[in-house]
C-alpha positions, 0 to 999 in steps of 0.5 A: 575463625578463632583458633583453639588449643588442645592438650597433648595425647594421653591427657587424662579424662578423669577430671572431665568425667567427674564434672560431666553432665550429659544432655543429649545422646547424639549417636550410638553404634557398636563402637561408641556412644556420642553425646553432648553435655556440659563440663563443670565450668559450663563449657559445652562439649562432645563426649565419645564414650568407648565404654558403651561399645559392644565387647567384640568391637573393643579392639577396633573401637580403641584403634579408631579412638587413638586415631581420632585423639592423636589427630585432633592433638596434632591439629591443635590450634587449626581453625576449622578443627574442634579442640581436643579437651581430654582423652584416655582409652575409654573417653574422648572429650572435644569442643562442641561446635554449634552448626549443622552438617553439610547435607542439611546446610546445603550451601548452594552458591556459597563459594566462600564456604568451600574456599575455607574448607580447602584452606583447612585441608591445606593446613592438614597437609602442612602437618602431614594429616589426612582425614580419609573419610571426606566422602561423607557430607556429615563430616563437614559442619557448617557453623553458625557463622557459616564457616566450615568445620571438619569432624570425625577423625576416626579414620585419619592418618598422621604421616611422618613422611609425605611419600606415595601413600600420603600423597594418594590419601591427600589427593582423595581428601581433596577430590571428595571436597571437590565432589561436594563443591560440584554438588553445591557450587557447580558454576564455581568449579574451575577447569583444573578442579573438574579435571582433578575430580574426574581423575580417580587415584588407582587405589580409589579405582581398585576400592570401588571395584573390590573393597567397597563391596565387602565394606558395604556387606559388612557395615550394612549387615553387621554394623547396621550402617547405610551410606544412603546409596540406592535407598528405595522410596518406601514412604511414597509407596507404602506410607498411606497404607501403613498410616491407615493400618496404624490408625485402625489399631484400637490403641492408636489415636494419632499417627505421623509417618516419616522416613529415616536412614535404615541399614541395607540400602533401604529407607526406613519407615518411622511412625510417631503415634499417640497410643494407650496400653501398648508399646512402640515395639509391639506396634511396629511388630504388629504392622510388619506382621500385618503388612509384611517387612517391606510395608510395615513400620521399622520404628514406632515411637509412642509420644504424649502428643504430636507437635502442631502448627497454628492450623493444628497440622502435625509439624512434619518438618520437626518430626522428620528431623527427629527421625533422622537424628538432626537435633540441632535443626530441631532445636533451631526450628522449634520456636516457642518455649512450649514447642521446644519443651515438647520436642525435647521430650520427643527427642529424649525418646527417639529411636534412631541414634545413627548419623547415616544419611537418607538418599535424596532427602539430605544426606546425614545427621547432627554432629 
């Protein structure tokens, strides 16, 4: 894997901003907006824009941004870590890595992937950096060459001394990687790795019994995040009825229903419809009033037409990826130029901008 270089912290993003051409918004939450685009020289890049944050989230947003920028700068040149291109207090530009997140790639049996991922963690340890958020599969990317990349350093720490706190954090980073390895390469787990995975650190045990409950309450309630645990299968239980009700609406001609990551431990219902004279927001509200909040649609996107296969059936694989905000996968599977153009228009109007995973259905979103 080729090494990359990055500027030192404090590199002004003004020049990058003046040459920035945004292509697609990947994610938006109360802290920032993440988009992919091109710089003037044609280089593709990722922008984390903190100026799009909620005003009350500004202090925490700035704190996360500093951690990410400083960590990326510290790790400049490390294979498997995106290069920091430029940053200031408002915007962070980093290298764009083509690929798919771990929960989408699902590298079953790919022991080389996890061997290289562990090598990345060794490089982090050498420089005194811990990631601190490796429980989330979307933070591991499988590049187009099949190699791992480590993303999202907002919670990362740089340790001047490798004392107890550092050792605990590094231990948990490794444990979380081994948890993913056990999911996709269980037969490759060594006895030592299995023992390490079973042995939680004391802070981790305390967190699960106390802090995680508060975290879950705040992130799912205030920030509208979900980690995918405990998702109810609403699509299976209510999908047929909801689809029928939407088709019965006088303004609707076609419906394609799928699921997406919804806050508060619930699988969301996302409908793509062809409709005239009404909005998706009105249709969603109408369905919830008619069927109740459990069976009604959470999001309804009005589209010009539905993507179809050679037999005329809706391409539910593509629509599900749009609903789950897995944009690279949509582009990779679109096929013809005509289909790619249609999916580009549907992507532009998509309603879910989170990177949270749906439990049991692949766990997360695009970079």
